[in-house]
N, C-alpha and C positions, 0 to 999 in steps of 0.2 A: 585351529589346525597347527600342529607342530611344524617348525621349519626344518629343512634338511640338516642344517648345522646343529640345531638343538637335539635332533634325533641321534646324530653322530656323536655329539659330546656326551650324551647320556648312555651311550652303549658301553658294555663291559667287554673290552677287547682282551683277547688271550695273549699271553706272551708269544712273540713271533716264533720262538723256537718250537713251541707246541704246534703252531700252524704248519711249520716246516715238516714236522714229524708226520703229518697227514700225507705228505708227498714222499716220505722216506728220506728226507734230507737231514743228515746228522748236523748237530750244532757246529762242528768244526768246519763245515762248508759254508757257514754264514759269517758275514761281516755285519755286526749289529750296529744299527743307528737308533740307540735307545731300546725300549722294550717292545715296540710295535712295528718297526721297520728293519729291513735287512737287505743287504746285497748278497747275491749268490756268487760264491767264488768259482773261478774258471776251473779249478781243480776237480769240481764235481763232474764236469762233462765226460772225461774218460770213463768214469764209473757208470754212466747211464746211457752212453751213446748207442749201445747195442740193444737197448730196450725196444720193445715193439712200440710203434706209434699209436697214440690215442686217436679217437674219432675227433675230427676238427669241424667245428660249427662256426660259420661266418655270419655275423649279424650286420645287416645293412638297412637301407630305408628308401622311401620315396623322397622326392625333393621336399625339403623340410620347411616348416615355418621358421621365423626368426629365432624362436625358442628351442628349436630342434624337435625330433620325434621321440626322444627317450631311448635311443639305441643303447646307450651305456646302461641305463636302468634295466632294460630288458635283458641285456647280456649278463649283468650281475644277477638278476633275478633267476634267470635260467640256470646258471651255474649253482646257485643256492638250492634250487628245486631239484636238480639232478642229484645233488648231495643228499638232500632230504629223502629222496627215493632210494638211497643206498649206493649210489654210484660215486666213484672217485673222480671228482671234477676239479678243474682249475681254470682260472681266468687268465687271459692275455690281453692287456689293455694298453692304450697310450697314456702317457702322463700329461697332465694339463699344462697349458701355457698361461702365463700371468695375464697376457693381453685380454682374452675373453673374460677372465675372472673379474677384472676391474672395468670391463667394457660393457657388453650387452648380453652375451650368451650365458655367462656364469661359468661355474666350474665344470669338471668332467669326471666326477666321482659317483655318478648315479643320482638317485633321488628317493625321497620317502624312506621306505623300509627295504630298499634294494640299493645299498651304497657300499663303497669301499671306505675303510677307515685306516688311520685318522684323517678325516675329510679335509680339515683346514690345512694340515701339514702337506698332504698330497697336492692340494690345489695351489699352495703357495710355493715354498722353496723345496719341499720334498727332500731328496738326497743330494740336491745340487747338480743334477745331470744337465739341465738346460743352461745353468750358469757356466758349467764347464764347456758346453758347446759354443755359447756366445763368446767366451774368453778365447777359445781356440780360433774361432772364426776371426775375431777382431785382432788377435795377435798376427795372423797372416796378413790382414789389411795393413797393420802398422809396419810390418816387415817390407811390404811392397813400397809404401811411401818412403820408408827409410832407405831402401835400396836406391830409389831414384834420387833422393837427396844427396847420397854419397857417391854420385858418379854414374849411376844407371848403366852398369856393365852389360846387362842383358838387353839394353836398348828398348825398354818399355816405351810404347806409344802412349802418352798420357791420356789420349782421347779414346783408347781402346782397352782400358783396364775394366774388366767385367766383375771384379771382386769388390762388393760393397761392404759396409759394416752392418751389424745387426744389434737389436735390443729386444728383449722379451716383453715389450709393451706395445699397445696401440698408440702410435704417434704420427699422425699424418704430416706434421710439420717437418719430419725427417725424410720424407720420401725422396726429395731432391735437395742436395746440399752442395756447397763448394768448400773444399778442404784446402788448406795451405795458405789461407789469407794472412796478411801481415807481412813481416819482414822476411828476408831470405832464409833465416834460420828455421822458419816454420814449414819449410818444405815447398814442393811444387804446387802451384795453384791448379786445380782441376775440378771438374764436375764429378760428383759421386752421389751416394744416397744410402739409405738404410732400409733393410728388410726386417720383418719380425723374425726373431731367432729360430722359430720352428720352420721357417721357409729356407733356412740355411742349407747349403749343400753338405755342411758338416753334420747337420741333423740327419739328412738322408743317408750319409755314409755310415754314421753310427748305427742307424736302424737296419742297414742292409749288409753290414759286415758279418762274416762268419766267425771271426776271431780277431785277435790282436794283430796277427800278421796280415790279414786281409784289410784291416783298418789302415795299417801303414801303407800298403800297396795302393789303396784307393786315394788316400790323402796325397801321395806322390803325383797322382794323375790329374788332380784338380787343375782346371784351366783358369788361371788368374788374369790373363790378358794376352795381348799380342804385341810383337815388336814392330819396329818401324818398317820391317820388310814383310809384314803380315804373317809372321810365323807365330805359332802358339807358344806361350810360356806357361809351363806347368809349375805347380808348387814345388816339385822335387828340385827344380833348378835353383831355388832360393835357399836350399840346405836348412830348412826349418821344420821338415816333417817330424823329426824326432821330438822337437819341443811340443808340437801339436799332439802327438801320441801321448806324451807325458801328461798333458792336461786332460786327456780323454780316457786314460787307461782304467780309472775307477768308474767313470761314467758308462763304460762299455758293459759292466756287469749288471744283469737284470735285478730289479728291485722286487722284493717280496713283501706284501702286506696281506690284509684279510678283509672279508666282507663283514657286515654287521652280524651275520650268522656264522662267521668263522671259516668260510670257504677260502682257500688260498688264492691269491691274485698276484700275478706277475705284471707289474706296471712299468713300462720301459719304452722311452722314445715318444716324441709327440708331434710328428709332422701333420699339418693341416691337409685335408684332402682336396680343398679347392685350389691351393697354391703349391702343394707338395704331394707326396704319394700317400699320405693319410693312413698309414698302418703302424702298429707297434713294432718293436724291433724283431728282427729275424731270430736273434739269439734267445729272446724271451719265449717266442713261439716254439722254437726247437726244444728248449728245456721243458716247457710245459707238456709238449707232445710225448716226451720220454718219461715224465713223472706222473701222469694222470691217465685215466681211461677216457675222459671226455674233456676237451679243451674248447672253451667258448671265447671267441675273439670278435672284435668289431672293427669296421673300417669306416672312416669319416663321411659325413653327409650322405647324399643319396647314392644309389647303386651306380649311377652314371659317373660318379667320382671315386669314392673310396673302394667300392667292391670291384669296379673295373680295374683299378690300379692294384688291388690285392691279387686279382687273378692274372693280370698281364705283366705286372712288375715284380711282385713278391713271390708268387707261387713258383716261377721257374728257378728261383734261388732256394726256396724252401724245399723244392722237389716233392711237394705234396699239395694236392688240391683239397678244398673243403669237401667233407662228406655230406654236408647239408648247408644250404643258404637260407637264412631267415630275412624276409623283408618286413621291416617295422613300418606301420602306418598308424595314423590317428585320423579320426573323423574330421577334426578341425583342419588338418592339412589337405585331406581329400577335397573338402569344401573350398579351401583356399584356391585350388587349381581349377575351379569351375569357371567356365566362360558363360554359362547360363546360370545366373545367381538364383533364379526361381526354382531350378532343379539342381541345386549345388552338389548334392551327393552323387547323383548319376552323371552329371556333367564333369565333375572333378575326378571321377574314378579312372578316367583315361590315363592319368599320370601314373597311378599304381599299375594299371594294365601294362603300360610300356615298360616299367621296371621289371614286372613279371616276365614279359617276353624277352627282355635283355638277359636276365639270368637263365631263362630256358635256352637261350642261344648257346650258352656254355655247357648245356646238357648236364646240369647239376641238380640233385634233389633239392626241393624248394618247398617252403611253407610261408604263409603270411601271418604275422602276429599283429593283432590290433591292440595297441596300447590304450587301454580304456580310461576315459575321463568321466567324472560324475555327470557331465552334461550330455553324454552320449545316451541315446534312447535305444531300447531293445529293437525297435523297428529299423533304426539306422545300422545297428550291428548286424542284423539278419540280412539286410540288403547287401552289405559288403561281403558277408559270408556267401550268399547266393551267387554274387558276381564272380567271386574267386572260384567257387566250385564249378561254375560254367567254363572257366579257363583251365580246369583240371588241377586246381591248387587248393589245398586244405587251408582253412583259416582257423587260428586259435586266438582266444582273447586272453590278454595278460592283465592281472591286477596286482602285480608285484610291488608297484609303487605304494599301494594302499595296505597290502597284507604280507609283503615279503614272500618267502617261498610258498607259503600256503596259497597265495594268489597266482602261483605259476604252474599248478598241477596240470591244467588243461594244455598249456603250452608245452610243458616237458613231455607229457604223454604223447602229444602229436609228434614231437621231435623224435622220440624213441621209436614210435610206430613206423614213421617213414624211413628211418635209417635201418630198421631191422626186419622189414617186411618187403614183399615184392611190389608194394605200392610206390616205392621210391625208385628213382633212376640210379644207375650205377655210376658213381663219380669217376670210375676209371675210364669212362667214355667221354671225358672232358674234351670240349671243343673250343680251342683258343680262338680269340678274336682275330689274331693275325699271326703270321710266322715271323721269326727273327730275320728271315731272308727276304721278306717283303721290303720294298723301298720305303724310305721314310715318308714319302708322299702317299704311298698306298696304305701305310699304317694309319696315318692321320685321316685319310678318306674313309677307311673302314670304321674308325672310331666315331667320326662325325655322322656318317650315314646309318650305320647299324645301331649304335648305342644311343646317339642323340636324336636320330631321325631327320637329320639335315638333308637337303638336296645336294649340296656341294660345299666346297671349301674355298675361301678366298684368302690370299696371302698379301701382306704388305711387302714392298721391296726389301725392307730390312729383314723380315722373317724369311723370305725366299732365299736371300743371300746366305743366311745361316744354314738353312736346310739343304741348300745346294752343297755347302761345305760338308754337311753330315753325309750326304749321298756319296761323296768322294773320299771319305775317311774310312780306312780299312777296318777300324774297330767300331766307330760311332754308328756306322750304317746298320749295324745289327742291334743297336740299342732299342728298348721299348720307348713308348711315348708317355710322358707325364703331362697331361693337359691341365693347365691352370685356367679355370673359368668359374663363373658364378655357380654357387650351390643351389640357388633358388629356382633354377629352370633347367630343363633339358638342353636348352640352347645357350647362347653366350650373352643373352640379355635377360636380366633378372625379372623383367616384366613379362616375359614370354612364358606364361603359365600353362598348365594343362599338358597337352600333347601337341606341341606345335608342328606344323607341316610347311613345306615349301620355303624354308629359310636356309641361308648360308651361315656356316661358321666362319668367322673372320679371325685369322691368325695374324696378330699385329707384331709379334716378336717371337724369338726362339732362342734357346741357350743350350749349349752342349754341357751337361754335367758329367764329365768323364769319370770323376771319382765315384759318384752315385751310380753311374752306368746307365743313365737314361737321358733323353732329350726332352727338355721342358718347352712346351709351346704355350704361349699366352694368348688366350682368346678374349675378344671383346675388350671391355674396360677393366678387367680384373687387375687388382693391385696387390703387391706382395708386402705392403705395410698397411694394415687396417687403420681406420680412424675410430675415435670414440663417438658415441651418440650424444645427443644434447644433455641427457641425464644419465651418465655412466653409473654402473653398479658401484663404482668406488665411492659414490656419495652416501651409500648405505652401510658401508663396512666400517667397523669401529672395534675398539677393545674395551670391555667392561670387566672389572675384577679379574684382569689378566686372561679373559676369555674373548676370542674373536667373535663378533656378531655380524650379521648382515651378509655373510658370504653364502652364496647359493650355487 
């Protein structure tokens, strides 16, 4: 069996200017990064902003196995198949973080014959966006410590600096650190730590900014710490916003690449959905909607994380809701969620059922796509189809990993049918989970009880103190919630599989991300700096004859 990377490296990629032509983008609106990658210049937007919006398809999943459910593969395969059927389609995806590439999960460019290329370049350094984000984030951290070293005019309380440093790798040893050790010239000794770069508020800001002016405004608002009188200190008070914008101005432009079959793909921004908001950039999605007839996008991990954040955090800024939601499932993941291992498929189906019910709560058209594996039996597939039909939801089987767009016909025809016949709901009847005017505690309670199925929510004293401050803040009280929790369960314990009942969600901490415009709540033992497994993927990656091998 060919590996993903060998399939990618053997592909015949088109010059990126020809891929851009499919979307009506002239070469003068491209900033080329070699022959097969480009950034789209901001000068294109005035030319396309009055175009009609495309149909928007959101791909999400059930709570996944450690290897994932293949959402990106399905997303890519669907866009390829729609194009195969004669439709003008475009992808809007997140760009990969280095951490998972060298850790456990692998890359984020799809798999088999449904990939975006050049696979190894996208999965590693790409166009340098995440490097720019980490540099901007760490510059701000350095400015804070430098400010305190040179007199601390803003009266920072060293124990209440909330701005950490970041690196785009999994490194558990950096979760908690002490900076400033040594002699006096090394700065003030204080506790701090590192997050992975994709959990940075700078990443969220880049992904949620409408344009360069909005980026600047959001950076100004970042809360970096508190003074000795318990007053907020924002980034703007450090007079460094312009420098951060300078580092990020090129990174703000969406990236254009292609699939194995030549379908255009905008890949931009990479927040994780378990510790951040899990969606590609607002700008990339907006450009795609004006350039194509069908836009296929994905949101990270299960629908309890990425899809919920897409709908409650991103959609109000995008000012458009999905025209269709796809929930991806695999037989192996359904069985993983079984509490009765003798009847694993029927027992584990309750997890998929809950995700279906959650998306139905938003009143959006919906189908389930089963990502088929060679180990799946016809009887198993028909059982899942029957159970979905009983819930009023169509199921389609995808074989795009094995066959590319040829294996996506059933899926694409189901998508087109539900979006263009009366069998689908009207997405204009969108039912949000909560109102911006709900209190912060009401928002969290609805998220926990409606989406996760919890009975109630518990708060640590530290979390309650932050959330009480949110409730009293004239701006933050209207922010949506960005929940950081395990991706493997509907609850906040990764071992709580299936469809748990009678549990509490425990919020141990919270943070106001004023630049991003949301409140992050940390549930259970979730961490914002992942660790490596005993045998990380880095052990398999190498270079032979100047070609990278082992990357998946």
